[in-house]
C-alpha positions in Angstrom: -37.5 -28.6 7.4 -37.4 -32.5 7.9 -33.7 -33.5 7.2 -32.1 -35.5 9.8 -29.0 -33.8 11.4 -25.7 -35.4 11.0 -24.2 -35.5 14.6 -20.5 -35.6 13.3 -21.0 -32.6 11.1 -21.4 -30.4 14.2 -18.9 -28.4 15.6 -20.4 -28.3 19.1 -23.4 -30.1 21.0 -25.7 -28.6 23.4 -28.1 -31.3 25.2 -31.1 -29.8 26.8 -32.6 -33.3 27.4 -35.1 -33.2 30.4 -35.4 -29.6 30.3 -38.5 -27.5 29.8 -39.5 -23.8 28.3 -37.7 -21.6 28.6 -34.6 -23.3 29.9 -33.7 -25.0 26.2 -33.8 -21.8 24.2 -32.1 -19.9 27.3 -29.4 -22.3 26.9 -29.2 -22.3 23.2 -28.8 -18.5 23.3 -26.0 -18.5 25.6 -24.2 -21.5 23.7 -24.5 -19.7 20.3 -22.9 -16.5 21.6 -19.7 -18.6 22.5 -19.5 -20.1 19.1 -17.9 -18.7 16.0 -19.9 -17.6 13.1 -20.3 -20.2 10.3 -20.1 -23.1 13.1 -22.6 -26.0 13.3 -24.4 -26.7 16.8 -26.4 -29.9 17.3 -29.0 -29.2 19.9 -30.7 -32.2 21.6 -34.2 -31.5 22.9 -37.0 -33.5 24.6 -39.3 -30.3 25.2 -41.9 -30.6 22.5 -42.1 -26.6 22.6 -38.6 -26.5 21.1 -40.5 -27.3 17.8 -42.0 -24.0 17.6 -39.3 -22.1 19.6 -36.0 -22.9 18.1 -37.0 -22.3 14.4 -38.3 -19.1 15.5 -35.3 -18.3 17.6 -32.9 -19.1 14.5 -35.5 -16.8 12.2 -35.5 -14.0 14.3 -31.6 -13.9 15.0 -30.6 -14.8 11.4 -29.0 -18.2 12.2 -29.7 -21.0 9.7 -31.8 -24.2 11.0 -29.7 -26.7 8.7 -32.0 -29.7 9.8 -34.2 -31.0 12.2 -35.5 -34.5 13.2 -37.6 -36.2 15.6 -36.5 -39.0 17.2 -38.1 -41.6 19.9 -36.2 -39.3 22.7 -37.0 -35.9 21.2 -36.1 -33.6 18.5 -32.3 -32.7 17.1 -31.5 -29.6 15.6 -28.6 -28.6 13.5 -28.1 -24.8 13.5 -25.3 -22.8 11.6 -24.4 -19.6 13.4 -25.0 -16.4 11.3 
């Protein structure tokens, strides 16, 4: 998955910039619990381990990783809640 997330399409934004494992995924787990099925969540992350952890999180829990892209600051993920 290498498409760039479109921030304007997100229903919610979770900024985990500056946080390191396991905090970004823990925050993602809590945030996705609070949104409705089908809604889009943009996750902004700077921790390199999210490149492995967030796709695995989505796969394990059945959420759709719509897009992800690396930026100079980190990685952005667009996730559709199952």
